[in-house]
Biotite code that builds the C-alpha atoms (Angstrom):
import biotite.structure as struc

atoms = struc.array([
    struc.Atom([-1.207, 13.195, -1.816], chain_id="A", res_id=1, res_name="MET", atom_name="CA", element="C"),
    struc.Atom([-0.788, 10.465, -4.432], chain_id="A", res_id=2, res_name="LYS", atom_name="CA", element="C"),
    struc.Atom([-3.758, 8.114, -4.761], chain_id="A", res_id=3, res_name="VAL", atom_name="CA", element="C"),
    struc.Atom([-1.329, 5.257, -5.502], chain_id="A", res_id=4, res_name="ILE", atom_name="CA", element="C"),
    struc.Atom([2.206, 5.376, -4.151], chain_id="A", res_id=5, res_name="ASP", atom_name="CA", element="C"),
    struc.Atom([4.513, 2.417, -4.834], chain_id="A", res_id=6, res_name="LEU", atom_name="CA", element="C"),
    struc.Atom([8.131, 2.692, -3.737], chain_id="A", res_id=7, res_name="ARG", atom_name="CA", element="C"),
    struc.Atom([10.634, 0.024, -4.692], chain_id="A", res_id=8, res_name="GLY", atom_name="CA", element="C"),
    struc.Atom([8.182, -2.851, -4.399], chain_id="A", res_id=9, res_name="ILE", atom_name="CA", element="C"),
    struc.Atom([8.883, -6.506, -5.083], chain_id="A", res_id=10, res_name="TYR", atom_name="CA", element="C"),
    struc.Atom([5.947, -8.910, -5.292], chain_id="A", res_id=11, res_name="THR", atom_name="CA", element="C"),
    struc.Atom([5.693, -12.691, -5.522], chain_id="A", res_id=12, res_name="ALA", atom_name="CA", element="C"),
    struc.Atom([2.837, -15.174, -5.702], chain_id="A", res_id=13, res_name="TYR", atom_name="CA", element="C"),
    struc.Atom([2.153, -17.410, -2.713], chain_id="A", res_id=14, res_name="GLU", atom_name="CA", element="C"),
    struc.Atom([4.428, -20.434, -2.647], chain_id="A", res_id=15, res_name="GLY", atom_name="CA", element="C"),
    struc.Atom([7.080, -18.764, -4.797], chain_id="A", res_id=16, res_name="SER", atom_name="CA", element="C"),
    struc.Atom([10.130, -16.779, -3.770], chain_id="A", res_id=17, res_name="ASP", atom_name="CA", element="C"),
    struc.Atom([10.734, -15.579, -7.320], chain_id="A", res_id=18, res_name="LYS", atom_name="CA", element="C"),
    struc.Atom([9.583, -11.955, -7.670], chain_id="A", res_id=19, res_name="PRO", atom_name="CA", element="C"),
    struc.Atom([7.304, -10.992, -10.537], chain_id="A", res_id=20, res_name="VAL", atom_name="CA", element="C"),
    struc.Atom([7.416, -7.251, -9.872], chain_id="A", res_id=21, res_name="ILE", atom_name="CA", element="C"),
    struc.Atom([10.970, -6.059, -9.218], chain_id="A", res_id=22, res_name="LYS", atom_name="CA", element="C"),
    struc.Atom([12.031, -2.779, -7.592], chain_id="A", res_id=23, res_name="ASP", atom_name="CA", element="C"),
    struc.Atom([9.080, -0.913, -9.089], chain_id="A", res_id=24, res_name="LEU", atom_name="CA", element="C"),
    struc.Atom([8.160, 2.642, -8.108], chain_id="A", res_id=25, res_name="SER", atom_name="CA", element="C"),
    struc.Atom([5.052, 4.414, -9.368], chain_id="A", res_id=26, res_name="LEU", atom_name="CA", element="C"),
    struc.Atom([2.995, 7.365, -8.159], chain_id="A", res_id=27, res_name="GLY", atom_name="CA", element="C"),
    struc.Atom([-0.484, 8.113, -9.515], chain_id="A", res_id=28, res_name="ILE", atom_name="CA", element="C"),
    struc.Atom([-2.411, 11.291, -8.782], chain_id="A", res_id=29, res_name="GLY", atom_name="CA", element="C"),
    struc.Atom([-6.047, 12.265, -9.165], chain_id="A", res_id=30, res_name="ARG", atom_name="CA", element="C"),
    struc.Atom([-7.388, 12.682, -12.677], chain_id="A", res_id=31, res_name="GLY", atom_name="CA", element="C"),
    struc.Atom([-4.712, 10.619, -14.433], chain_id="A", res_id=32, res_name="GLU", atom_name="CA", element="C"),
    struc.Atom([-5.482, 8.125, -17.187], chain_id="A", res_id=33, res_name="PHE", atom_name="CA", element="C"),
    struc.Atom([-2.677, 5.578, -17.172], chain_id="A", res_id=34, res_name="VAL", atom_name="CA", element="C"),
    struc.Atom([-2.279, 2.932, -19.879], chain_id="A", res_id=35, res_name="VAL", atom_name="CA", element="C"),
    struc.Atom([-0.034, 0.016, -18.912], chain_id="A", res_id=36, res_name="ILE", atom_name="CA", element="C"),
    struc.Atom([1.528, -1.716, -21.914], chain_id="A", res_id=37, res_name="GLY", atom_name="CA", element="C"),
    struc.Atom([4.224, -4.254, -22.586], chain_id="A", res_id=38, res_name="GLY", atom_name="CA", element="C"),
    struc.Atom([4.747, -7.813, -23.817], chain_id="A", res_id=39, res_name="PRO", atom_name="CA", element="C"),
    struc.Atom([3.070, -10.897, -22.368], chain_id="A", res_id=40, res_name="ASN", atom_name="CA", element="C"),
    struc.Atom([4.445, -11.905, -18.944], chain_id="A", res_id=41, res_name="SER", atom_name="CA", element="C"),
    struc.Atom([5.821, -8.391, -18.380], chain_id="A", res_id=42, res_name="ALA", atom_name="CA", element="C"),
    struc.Atom([3.958, -8.155, -15.061], chain_id="A", res_id=43, res_name="GLY", atom_name="CA", element="C"),
    struc.Atom([1.082, -5.874, -16.112], chain_id="A", res_id=44, res_name="LYS", atom_name="CA", element="C"),
    struc.Atom([-1.743, -7.819, -14.461], chain_id="A", res_id=45, res_name="THR", atom_name="CA", element="C"),
    struc.Atom([0.477, -8.603, -11.479], chain_id="A", res_id=46, res_name="THR", atom_name="CA", element="C"),
    struc.Atom([0.990, -4.879, -10.995], chain_id="A", res_id=47, res_name="LEU", atom_name="CA", element="C"),
    struc.Atom([-2.776, -4.359, -10.713], chain_id="A", res_id=48, res_name="LEU", atom_name="CA", element="C"),
    struc.Atom([-3.055, -7.323, -8.330], chain_id="A", res_id=49, res_name="GLU", atom_name="CA", element="C"),
    struc.Atom([-0.236, -5.859, -6.233], chain_id="A", res_id=50, res_name="SER", atom_name="CA", element="C"),
    struc.Atom([-2.020, -2.515, -5.945], chain_id="A", res_id=51, res_name="ILE", atom_name="CA", element="C"),
    struc.Atom([-5.114, -4.162, -4.438], chain_id="A", res_id=52, res_name="VAL", atom_name="CA", element="C"),
    struc.Atom([-3.125, -6.542, -2.245], chain_id="A", res_id=53, res_name="GLY", atom_name="CA", element="C"),
    struc.Atom([-3.971, -9.772, -4.071], chain_id="A", res_id=54, res_name="LEU", atom_name="CA", element="C"),
    struc.Atom([-0.284, -10.563, -4.581], chain_id="A", res_id=55, res_name="VAL", atom_name="CA", element="C"),
    struc.Atom([2.210, -10.607, -1.729], chain_id="A", res_id=56, res_name="ARG", atom_name="CA", element="C"),
    struc.Atom([4.454, -7.548, -1.510], chain_id="A", res_id=57, res_name="ILE", atom_name="CA", element="C"),
    struc.Atom([7.753, -8.832, -0.149], chain_id="A", res_id=58, res_name="THR", atom_name="CA", element="C"),
    struc.Atom([9.791, -5.618, -0.127], chain_id="A", res_id=59, res_name="HIS", atom_name="CA", element="C"),
    struc.Atom([9.173, -1.898, -0.492], chain_id="A", res_id=60, res_name="GLY", atom_name="CA", element="C"),
    struc.Atom([6.267, 0.351, 0.457], chain_id="A", res_id=61, res_name="ASP", atom_name="CA", element="C"),
    struc.Atom([2.833, 0.493, -1.150], chain_id="A", res_id=62, res_name="ALA", atom_name="CA", element="C"),
    struc.Atom([-0.066, 2.738, -0.231], chain_id="A", res_id=63, res_name="SER", atom_name="CA", element="C"),
    struc.Atom([-3.436, 3.350, -1.880], chain_id="A", res_id=64, res_name="VAL", atom_name="CA", element="C"),
    struc.Atom([-5.618, 6.263, -0.724], chain_id="A", res_id=65, res_name="CYS", atom_name="CA", element="C"),
    struc.Atom([-3.225, 6.682, 2.202], chain_id="A", res_id=66, res_name="GLY", atom_name="CA", element="C"),
    struc.Atom([-3.674, 3.057, 3.352], chain_id="A", res_id=67, res_name="LEU", atom_name="CA", element="C"),
    struc.Atom([-0.809, 0.595, 3.644], chain_id="A", res_id=68, res_name="ASP", atom_name="CA", element="C"),
    struc.Atom([-1.617, -2.196, 1.170], chain_id="A", res_id=69, res_name="VAL", atom_name="CA", element="C"),
    struc.Atom([0.050, -4.926, 3.247], chain_id="A", res_id=70, res_name="ARG", atom_name="CA", element="C"),
    struc.Atom([-1.655, -3.972, 6.514], chain_id="A", res_id=71, res_name="ARG", atom_name="CA", element="C"),
    struc.Atom([-5.030, -2.801, 5.248], chain_id="A", res_id=72, res_name="SER", atom_name="CA", element="C"),
    struc.Atom([-5.741, -4.857, 2.124], chain_id="A", res_id=73, res_name="GLY", atom_name="CA", element="C"),
    struc.Atom([-9.468, -5.253, 2.854], chain_id="A", res_id=74, res_name="ASP", atom_name="CA", element="C"),
    struc.Atom([-9.921, -1.501, 3.295], chain_id="A", res_id=75, res_name="GLU", atom_name="CA", element="C"),
    struc.Atom([-7.925, -0.797, 0.135], chain_id="A", res_id=76, res_name="VAL", atom_name="CA", element="C"),
    struc.Atom([-10.149, -3.132, -1.887], chain_id="A", res_id=77, res_name="ARG", atom_name="CA", element="C"),
    struc.Atom([-13.241, -1.232, -0.703], chain_id="A", res_id=78, res_name="LYS", atom_name="CA", element="C"),
    struc.Atom([-11.817, 1.930, -2.251], chain_id="A", res_id=79, res_name="LYS", atom_name="CA", element="C"),
    struc.Atom([-10.616, 0.437, -5.542], chain_id="A", res_id=80, res_name="VAL", atom_name="CA", element="C"),
    struc.Atom([-12.701, -0.628, -8.519], chain_id="A", res_id=81, res_name="GLY", atom_name="CA", element="C"),
    struc.Atom([-11.072, -3.572, -10.287], chain_id="A", res_id=82, res_name="TYR", atom_name="CA", element="C"),
    struc.Atom([-12.375, -5.024, -13.558], chain_id="A", res_id=83, res_name="VAL", atom_name="CA", element="C"),
    struc.Atom([-10.464, -8.266, -14.046], chain_id="A", res_id=84, res_name="VAL", atom_name="CA", element="C"),
    struc.Atom([-9.631, -9.845, -17.388], chain_id="A", res_id=85, res_name="GLN", atom_name="CA", element="C"),
    struc.Atom([-12.013, -12.385, -18.973], chain_id="A", res_id=86, res_name="ASN", atom_name="CA", element="C"),
    struc.Atom([-14.294, -12.694, -15.948], chain_id="A", res_id=87, res_name="PHE", atom_name="CA", element="C"),
    struc.Atom([-16.939, -15.321, -16.681], chain_id="A", res_id=88, res_name="TYR", atom_name="CA", element="C"),
    struc.Atom([-20.229, -16.220, -14.986], chain_id="A", res_id=89, res_name="PHE", atom_name="CA", element="C"),
    struc.Atom([-21.480, -19.785, -15.176], chain_id="A", res_id=90, res_name="ASP", atom_name="CA", element="C"),
    struc.Atom([-24.861, -20.099, -16.959], chain_id="A", res_id=91, res_name="PRO", atom_name="CA", element="C"),
    struc.Atom([-26.428, -21.268, -13.683], chain_id="A", res_id=92, res_name="PHE", atom_name="CA", element="C"),
    struc.Atom([-25.207, -18.301, -11.613], chain_id="A", res_id=93, res_name="THR", atom_name="CA", element="C"),
    struc.Atom([-28.335, -17.366, -9.577], chain_id="A", res_id=94, res_name="PRO", atom_name="CA", element="C"),
    struc.Atom([-28.016, -13.574, -9.786], chain_id="A", res_id=95, res_name="PHE", atom_name="CA", element="C"),
    struc.Atom([-29.561, -10.948, -12.009], chain_id="A", res_id=96, res_name="THR", atom_name="CA", element="C"),
    struc.Atom([-27.612, -8.099, -13.585], chain_id="A", res_id=97, res_name="VAL", atom_name="CA", element="C"),
    struc.Atom([-29.200, -5.692, -11.102], chain_id="A", res_id=98, res_name="GLU", atom_name="CA", element="C"),
    struc.Atom([-28.028, -7.828, -8.156], chain_id="A", res_id=99, res_name="GLN", atom_name="CA", element="C"),
    struc.Atom([-24.470, -8.101, -9.476], chain_id="A", res_id=100, res_name="VAL", atom_name="CA", element="C"),
    struc.Atom([-24.229, -4.347, -9.987], chain_id="A", res_id=101, res_name="VAL", atom_name="CA", element="C"),
    struc.Atom([-25.673, -3.737, -6.500], chain_id="A", res_id=102, res_name="MET", atom_name="CA", element="C"),
    struc.Atom([-22.921, -5.955, -5.067], chain_id="A", res_id=103, res_name="MET", atom_name="CA", element="C"),
    struc.Atom([-20.583, -3.109, -5.928], chain_id="A", res_id=104, res_name="GLY", atom_name="CA", element="C"),
    struc.Atom([-22.199, -1.215, -3.025], chain_id="A", res_id=105, res_name="ARG", atom_name="CA", element="C"),
    struc.Atom([-21.460, -3.897, -0.409], chain_id="A", res_id=106, res_name="TYR", atom_name="CA", element="C"),
    struc.Atom([-18.141, -2.349, 0.600], chain_id="A", res_id=107, res_name="GLY", atom_name="CA", element="C"),
    struc.Atom([-20.097, 0.708, 1.737], chain_id="A", res_id=108, res_name="ARG", atom_name="CA", element="C"),
    struc.Atom([-23.108, -1.221, 3.019], chain_id="A", res_id=109, res_name="LEU", atom_name="CA", element="C"),
    struc.Atom([-21.671, -4.230, 4.757], chain_id="A", res_id=110, res_name="GLY", atom_name="CA", element="C"),
    struc.Atom([-23.365, -7.566, 4.127], chain_id="A", res_id=111, res_name="LEU", atom_name="CA", element="C"),
    struc.Atom([-26.190, -7.208, 6.653], chain_id="A", res_id=112, res_name="LEU", atom_name="CA", element="C"),
    struc.Atom([-27.581, -3.766, 5.820], chain_id="A", res_id=113, res_name="ARG", atom_name="CA", element="C"),
    struc.Atom([-30.328, -3.318, 3.274], chain_id="A", res_id=114, res_name="LYS", atom_name="CA", element="C"),
    struc.Atom([-29.556, -1.049, 0.314], chain_id="A", res_id=115, res_name="PRO", atom_name="CA", element="C"),
    struc.Atom([-30.808, 2.486, 0.778], chain_id="A", res_id=116, res_name="SER", atom_name="CA", element="C"),
    struc.Atom([-32.374, 4.654, -1.921], chain_id="A", res_id=117, res_name="LYS", atom_name="CA", element="C"),
    struc.Atom([-28.912, 6.174, -2.490], chain_id="A", res_id=118, res_name="ALA", atom_name="CA", element="C"),
    struc.Atom([-27.476, 2.685, -3.067], chain_id="A", res_id=119, res_name="ASP", atom_name="CA", element="C"),
    struc.Atom([-30.246, 1.789, -5.515], chain_id="A", res_id=120, res_name="CYS", atom_name="CA", element="C"),
    struc.Atom([-29.788, 5.107, -7.315], chain_id="A", res_id=121, res_name="ASP", atom_name="CA", element="C"),
    struc.Atom([-26.022, 4.496, -7.600], chain_id="A", res_id=122, res_name="ALA", atom_name="CA", element="C"),
    struc.Atom([-26.595, 1.001, -9.033], chain_id="A", res_id=123, res_name="ALA", atom_name="CA", element="C"),
    struc.Atom([-29.176, 2.159, -11.585], chain_id="A", res_id=124, res_name="TYR", atom_name="CA", element="C"),
    struc.Atom([-27.038, 5.152, -12.506], chain_id="A", res_id=125, res_name="SER", atom_name="CA", element="C"),
    struc.Atom([-24.097, 2.795, -13.177], chain_id="A", res_id=126, res_name="ALA", atom_name="CA", element="C"),
    struc.Atom([-26.253, 0.562, -15.390], chain_id="A", res_id=127, res_name="MET", atom_name="CA", element="C"),
    struc.Atom([-27.512, 3.609, -17.274], chain_id="A", res_id=128, res_name="ARG", atom_name="CA", element="C"),
    struc.Atom([-23.984, 4.993, -17.727], chain_id="A", res_id=129, res_name="ILE", atom_name="CA", element="C"),
    struc.Atom([-22.794, 1.705, -19.255], chain_id="A", res_id=130, res_name="VAL", atom_name="CA", element="C"),
    struc.Atom([-26.009, 1.268, -21.252], chain_id="A", res_id=131, res_name="GLY", atom_name="CA", element="C"),
    struc.Atom([-27.292, -1.993, -19.750], chain_id="A", res_id=132, res_name="ILE", atom_name="CA", element="C"),
    struc.Atom([-30.417, -0.872, -17.865], chain_id="A", res_id=133, res_name="GLU", atom_name="CA", element="C"),
    struc.Atom([-32.526, -3.019, -20.232], chain_id="A", res_id=134, res_name="ASP", atom_name="CA", element="C"),
    struc.Atom([-30.663, -6.095, -18.915], chain_id="A", res_id=135, res_name="LEU", atom_name="CA", element="C"),
    struc.Atom([-31.345, -5.365, -15.223], chain_id="A", res_id=136, res_name="ALA", atom_name="CA", element="C"),
    struc.Atom([-33.609, -8.362, -14.603], chain_id="A", res_id=137, res_name="HIS", atom_name="CA", element="C"),
    struc.Atom([-31.791, -10.888, -16.785], chain_id="A", res_id=138, res_name="LYS", atom_name="CA", element="C"),
    struc.Atom([-29.728, -13.686, -15.245], chain_id="A", res_id=139, res_name="ALA", atom_name="CA", element="C"),
    struc.Atom([-26.047, -12.746, -15.490], chain_id="A", res_id=140, res_name="ILE", atom_name="CA", element="C"),
    struc.Atom([-25.020, -16.214, -16.709], chain_id="A", res_id=141, res_name="GLY", atom_name="CA", element="C"),
    struc.Atom([-27.270, -16.021, -19.771], chain_id="A", res_id=142, res_name="THR", atom_name="CA", element="C"),
    struc.Atom([-25.498, -12.952, -21.180], chain_id="A", res_id=143, res_name="LEU", atom_name="CA", element="C"),
    struc.Atom([-22.765, -12.845, -23.798], chain_id="A", res_id=144, res_name="SER", atom_name="CA", element="C"),
    struc.Atom([-19.155, -12.275, -22.778], chain_id="A", res_id=145, res_name="GLY", atom_name="CA", element="C"),
    struc.Atom([-19.331, -8.643, -23.890], chain_id="A", res_id=146, res_name="GLY", atom_name="CA", element="C"),
    struc.Atom([-22.517, -8.014, -21.911], chain_id="A", res_id=147, res_name="GLN", atom_name="CA", element="C"),
    struc.Atom([-21.001, -9.611, -18.811], chain_id="A", res_id=148, res_name="GLN", atom_name="CA", element="C"),
    struc.Atom([-17.978, -7.347, -19.256], chain_id="A", res_id=149, res_name="GLN", atom_name="CA", element="C"),
    struc.Atom([-20.262, -4.302, -19.250], chain_id="A", res_id=150, res_name="LYS", atom_name="CA", element="C"),
    struc.Atom([-21.995, -5.572, -16.113], chain_id="A", res_id=151, res_name="VAL", atom_name="CA", element="C"),
    struc.Atom([-18.667, -5.809, -14.284], chain_id="A", res_id=152, res_name="MET", atom_name="CA", element="C"),
    struc.Atom([-17.749, -2.287, -15.391], chain_id="A", res_id=153, res_name="ILE", atom_name="CA", element="C"),
    struc.Atom([-21.129, -1.069, -14.049], chain_id="A", res_id=154, res_name="ALA", atom_name="CA", element="C"),
    struc.Atom([-20.537, -3.046, -10.818], chain_id="A", res_id=155, res_name="HIS", atom_name="CA", element="C"),
    struc.Atom([-17.315, -1.114, -10.273], chain_id="A", res_id=156, res_name="ASN", atom_name="CA", element="C"),
    struc.Atom([-18.804, 2.256, -11.214], chain_id="A", res_id=157, res_name="ILE", atom_name="CA", element="C"),
    struc.Atom([-21.587, 1.655, -8.667], chain_id="A", res_id=158, res_name="ALA", atom_name="CA", element="C"),
    struc.Atom([-18.875, 1.144, -6.073], chain_id="A", res_id=159, res_name="LYS", atom_name="CA", element="C"),
    struc.Atom([-17.922, 4.828, -6.501], chain_id="A", res_id=160, res_name="GLU", atom_name="CA", element="C"),
    struc.Atom([-14.233, 3.986, -6.120], chain_id="A", res_id=161, res_name="PRO", atom_name="CA", element="C"),
    struc.Atom([-11.350, 6.349, -5.478], chain_id="A", res_id=162, res_name="ASP", atom_name="CA", element="C"),
    struc.Atom([-9.349, 4.655, -8.242], chain_id="A", res_id=163, res_name="VAL", atom_name="CA", element="C"),
    struc.Atom([-10.256, 2.220, -11.045], chain_id="A", res_id=164, res_name="MET", atom_name="CA", element="C"),
    struc.Atom([-8.113, -0.621, -12.360], chain_id="A", res_id=165, res_name="LEU", atom_name="CA", element="C"),
    struc.Atom([-9.101, -2.121, -15.721], chain_id="A", res_id=166, res_name="LEU", atom_name="CA", element="C"),
    struc.Atom([-7.469, -5.289, -17.045], chain_id="A", res_id=167, res_name="ASP", atom_name="CA", element="C"),
    struc.Atom([-8.170, -5.627, -20.786], chain_id="A", res_id=168, res_name="GLU", atom_name="CA", element="C"),
    struc.Atom([-11.658, -4.097, -20.415], chain_id="A", res_id=169, res_name="PRO", atom_name="CA", element="C"),
    struc.Atom([-12.313, -4.202, -24.181], chain_id="A", res_id=170, res_name="PHE", atom_name="CA", element="C"),
    struc.Atom([-11.422, -7.874, -24.713], chain_id="A", res_id=171, res_name="SER", atom_name="CA", element="C"),
    struc.Atom([-14.998, -9.052, -25.450], chain_id="A", res_id=172, res_name="ASN", atom_name="CA", element="C"),
    struc.Atom([-16.426, -5.838, -26.867], chain_id="A", res_id=173, res_name="LEU", atom_name="CA", element="C"),
    struc.Atom([-17.101, -4.725, -30.419], chain_id="A", res_id=174, res_name="ASP", atom_name="CA", element="C"),
    struc.Atom([-15.906, -1.418, -31.867], chain_id="A", res_id=175, res_name="PHE", atom_name="CA", element="C"),
    struc.Atom([-19.099, 0.498, -31.028], chain_id="A", res_id=176, res_name="ASN", atom_name="CA", element="C"),
    struc.Atom([-19.024, -0.651, -27.402], chain_id="A", res_id=177, res_name="ALA", atom_name="CA", element="C"),
    struc.Atom([-15.350, 0.301, -27.113], chain_id="A", res_id=178, res_name="ARG", atom_name="CA", element="C"),
    struc.Atom([-16.043, 3.734, -28.551], chain_id="A", res_id=179, res_name="GLU", atom_name="CA", element="C"),
    struc.Atom([-18.941, 4.274, -26.152], chain_id="A", res_id=180, res_name="TYR", atom_name="CA", element="C"),
    struc.Atom([-16.920, 3.214, -23.108], chain_id="A", res_id=181, res_name="LEU", atom_name="CA", element="C"),
    struc.Atom([-14.118, 5.580, -24.110], chain_id="A", res_id=182, res_name="GLN", atom_name="CA", element="C"),
    struc.Atom([-16.463, 8.411, -23.206], chain_id="A", res_id=183, res_name="GLY", atom_name="CA", element="C"),
    struc.Atom([-17.507, 6.714, -19.958], chain_id="A", res_id=184, res_name="VAL", atom_name="CA", element="C"),
    struc.Atom([-13.901, 6.322, -18.810], chain_id="A", res_id=185, res_name="PHE", atom_name="CA", element="C"),
    struc.Atom([-13.050, 9.841, -19.922], chain_id="A", res_id=186, res_name="GLN", atom_name="CA", element="C"),
    struc.Atom([-15.851, 11.237, -17.742], chain_id="A", res_id=187, res_name="ASP", atom_name="CA", element="C"),
    struc.Atom([-14.672, 9.207, -14.735], chain_id="A", res_id=188, res_name="ILE", atom_name="CA", element="C"),
    struc.Atom([-11.156, 10.602, -15.054], chain_id="A", res_id=189, res_name="VAL", atom_name="CA", element="C"),
    struc.Atom([-12.385, 14.149, -15.563], chain_id="A", res_id=190, res_name="ARG", atom_name="CA", element="C"),
    struc.Atom([-14.237, 13.883, -12.253], chain_id="A", res_id=191, res_name="ARG", atom_name="CA", element="C"),
    struc.Atom([-10.873, 13.181, -10.625], chain_id="A", res_id=192, res_name="GLY", atom_name="CA", element="C"),
    struc.Atom([-10.864, 9.369, -10.310], chain_id="A", res_id=193, res_name="THR", atom_name="CA", element="C"),
    struc.Atom([-7.634, 7.988, -11.779], chain_id="A", res_id=194, res_name="PRO", atom_name="CA", element="C"),
    struc.Atom([-7.814, 4.971, -14.092], chain_id="A", res_id=195, res_name="ILE", atom_name="CA", element="C"),
    struc.Atom([-5.050, 2.431, -14.680], chain_id="A", res_id=196, res_name="LEU", atom_name="CA", element="C"),
    struc.Atom([-5.802, 0.312, -17.740], chain_id="A", res_id=197, res_name="MET", atom_name="CA", element="C"),
    struc.Atom([-3.917, -2.713, -19.030], chain_id="A", res_id=198, res_name="VAL", atom_name="CA", element="C"),
    struc.Atom([-4.795, -3.062, -22.697], chain_id="A", res_id=199, res_name="SER", atom_name="CA", element="C"),
    struc.Atom([-3.639, -4.274, -26.086], chain_id="A", res_id=200, res_name="HIS", atom_name="CA", element="C"),
    struc.Atom([-6.628, -2.535, -27.732], chain_id="A", res_id=201, res_name="ALA", atom_name="CA", element="C"),
    struc.Atom([-5.253, 0.974, -28.059], chain_id="A", res_id=202, res_name="PHE", atom_name="CA", element="C"),
    struc.Atom([-8.127, 2.010, -30.317], chain_id="A", res_id=203, res_name="ASP", atom_name="CA", element="C"),
    struc.Atom([-10.220, 1.989, -27.123], chain_id="A", res_id=204, res_name="GLY", atom_name="CA", element="C"),
    struc.Atom([-8.145, 4.667, -25.376], chain_id="A", res_id=205, res_name="VAL", atom_name="CA", element="C"),
    struc.Atom([-10.005, 7.968, -24.817], chain_id="A", res_id=206, res_name="PRO", atom_name="CA", element="C"),
    struc.Atom([-8.882, 11.008, -26.769], chain_id="A", res_id=207, res_name="ASP", atom_name="CA", element="C"),
    struc.Atom([-7.163, 12.792, -23.889], chain_id="A", res_id=208, res_name="MET", atom_name="CA", element="C"),
    struc.Atom([-3.796, 13.234, -22.213], chain_id="A", res_id=209, res_name="ARG", atom_name="CA", element="C"),
    struc.Atom([-2.494, 9.729, -21.508], chain_id="A", res_id=210, res_name="ILE", atom_name="CA", element="C"),
    struc.Atom([0.278, 8.570, -19.222], chain_id="A", res_id=211, res_name="ARG", atom_name="CA", element="C"),
    struc.Atom([1.876, 5.528, -20.823], chain_id="A", res_id=212, res_name="LEU", atom_name="CA", element="C"),
    struc.Atom([3.675, 3.099, -18.526], chain_id="A", res_id=213, res_name="VAL", atom_name="CA", element="C"),
    struc.Atom([5.511, 0.331, -20.390], chain_id="A", res_id=214, res_name="VAL", atom_name="CA", element="C"),
    struc.Atom([6.612, -2.768, -18.483], chain_id="A", res_id=215, res_name="MET", atom_name="CA", element="C"),
    struc.Atom([9.241, -5.369, -19.243], chain_id="A", res_id=216, res_name="LYS", atom_name="CA", element="C"),
    struc.Atom([10.298, -8.275, -17.022], chain_id="A", res_id=217, res_name="ASP", atom_name="CA", element="C"),
    struc.Atom([8.507, -6.919, -13.967], chain_id="A", res_id=218, res_name="GLY", atom_name="CA", element="C"),
    struc.Atom([9.971, -3.424, -14.227], chain_id="A", res_id=219, res_name="ARG", atom_name="CA", element="C"),
    struc.Atom([8.925, -0.122, -15.781], chain_id="A", res_id=220, res_name="ILE", atom_name="CA", element="C"),
    struc.Atom([10.909, 0.522, -18.943], chain_id="A", res_id=221, res_name="SER", atom_name="CA", element="C"),
    struc.Atom([9.106, 3.722, -19.946], chain_id="A", res_id=222, res_name="ARG", atom_name="CA", element="C"),
    struc.Atom([6.904, 6.261, -18.181], chain_id="A", res_id=223, res_name="ASP", atom_name="CA", element="C"),
    struc.Atom([5.857, 9.219, -20.326], chain_id="A", res_id=224, res_name="SER", atom_name="CA", element="C"),
    struc.Atom([2.902, 11.381, -21.323], chain_id="A", res_id=225, res_name="VAL", atom_name="CA", element="C"),
    struc.Atom([1.466, 11.218, -24.836], chain_id="A", res_id=226, res_name="CYS", atom_name="CA", element="C"),
    struc.Atom([-1.762, 11.526, -26.802], chain_id="A", res_id=227, res_name="SER", atom_name="CA", element="C"),
    struc.Atom([-4.043, 8.550, -27.464], chain_id="A", res_id=228, res_name="ALA", atom_name="CA", element="C"),
    struc.Atom([-3.003, 8.618, -31.145], chain_id="A", res_id=229, res_name="GLU", atom_name="CA", element="C"),
    struc.Atom([0.680, 8.246, -30.294], chain_id="A", res_id=230, res_name="GLU", atom_name="CA", element="C"),
    struc.Atom([0.387, 5.129, -28.122], chain_id="A", res_id=231, res_name="ILE", atom_name="CA", element="C"),
    struc.Atom([0.357, 2.517, -30.892], chain_id="A", res_id=232, res_name="GLU", atom_name="CA", element="C"),
    struc.Atom([3.452, 3.977, -32.580], chain_id="A", res_id=233, res_name="GLY", atom_name="CA", element="C"),
    struc.Atom([5.316, 4.190, -29.260], chain_id="A", res_id=234, res_name="ILE", atom_name="CA", element="C"),
    struc.Atom([4.431, 0.593, -28.392], chain_id="A", res_id=235, res_name="MET", atom_name="CA", element="C"),
    struc.Atom([5.654, -0.611, -31.820], chain_id="A", res_id=236, res_name="ARG", atom_name="CA", element="C"),
    struc.Atom([9.002, 1.104, -31.200], chain_id="A", res_id=237, res_name="LYS", atom_name="CA", element="C"),
    struc.Atom([9.184, -0.397, -27.698], chain_id="A", res_id=238, res_name="GLU", atom_name="CA", element="C"),
    struc.Atom([8.602, -3.894, -29.117], chain_id="A", res_id=239, res_name="CYS", atom_name="CA", element="C"),
    struc.Atom([11.300, -3.412, -31.741], chain_id="A", res_id=240, res_name="VAL", atom_name="CA", element="C"),
    struc.Atom([13.706, -2.070, -29.122], chain_id="A", res_id=241, res_name="ALA", atom_name="CA", element="C"),
    struc.Atom([12.931, -5.097, -26.939], chain_id="A", res_id=242, res_name="GLY", atom_name="CA", element="C"),
    struc.Atom([13.699, -7.515, -29.773], chain_id="A", res_id=243, res_name="LEU", atom_name="CA", element="C"),
    struc.Atom([17.020, -5.744, -30.451], chain_id="A", res_id=244, res_name="ASN", atom_name="CA", element="C"),
    struc.Atom([18.022, -5.535, -26.791], chain_id="A", res_id=245, res_name="ALA", atom_name="CA", element="C"),
])
């Protein structure tokens, strides 16, 4: 069974009848690392939002982990880790790093249950994996943008999702942090959890078999398998082809 199964979907934002995603079909299986590329306004982020039911699907069929996205959006979001682009915490946000990472467990816990030892272990394991355990008791709003980005990645790892969506996860990170997280994402995929990553920073792609999905004007213009080293060259050719089209 495909973890993500999109068949001929059209999606539009609330209040608009103009589709952003148009007649798009995509199937993702376990253990796939999918990089989503394309020009600005191609629909890359909207595709991720459509998968988790944050954008209205007007036509077509969409299922995630066997759940209908339109009918069971809340249940889908419990099963999907989603690191959004440029997420920012106000300096006065009254939560520590530890608390924000633990929030990743709430889909399993419910709001009224106290975290168990297994929940605490999952949260601390996620912080250790990302390398932020030394920040556990710091207020999230006092951290740099890159540190906050790592916290949100740990939050989603603690969730133990069936699929992970990453929207420009390297946007606030330096080269060393990108290189370190390559290994983290590679391990997640090797354990069977598929990752879909929107990124312009192709130097942050793990050295493994990559499925490259290129989007243009709300549609998929290319869907092929390549190595991490080939992505940048392919994307350059796609951009040139788009300018000449």
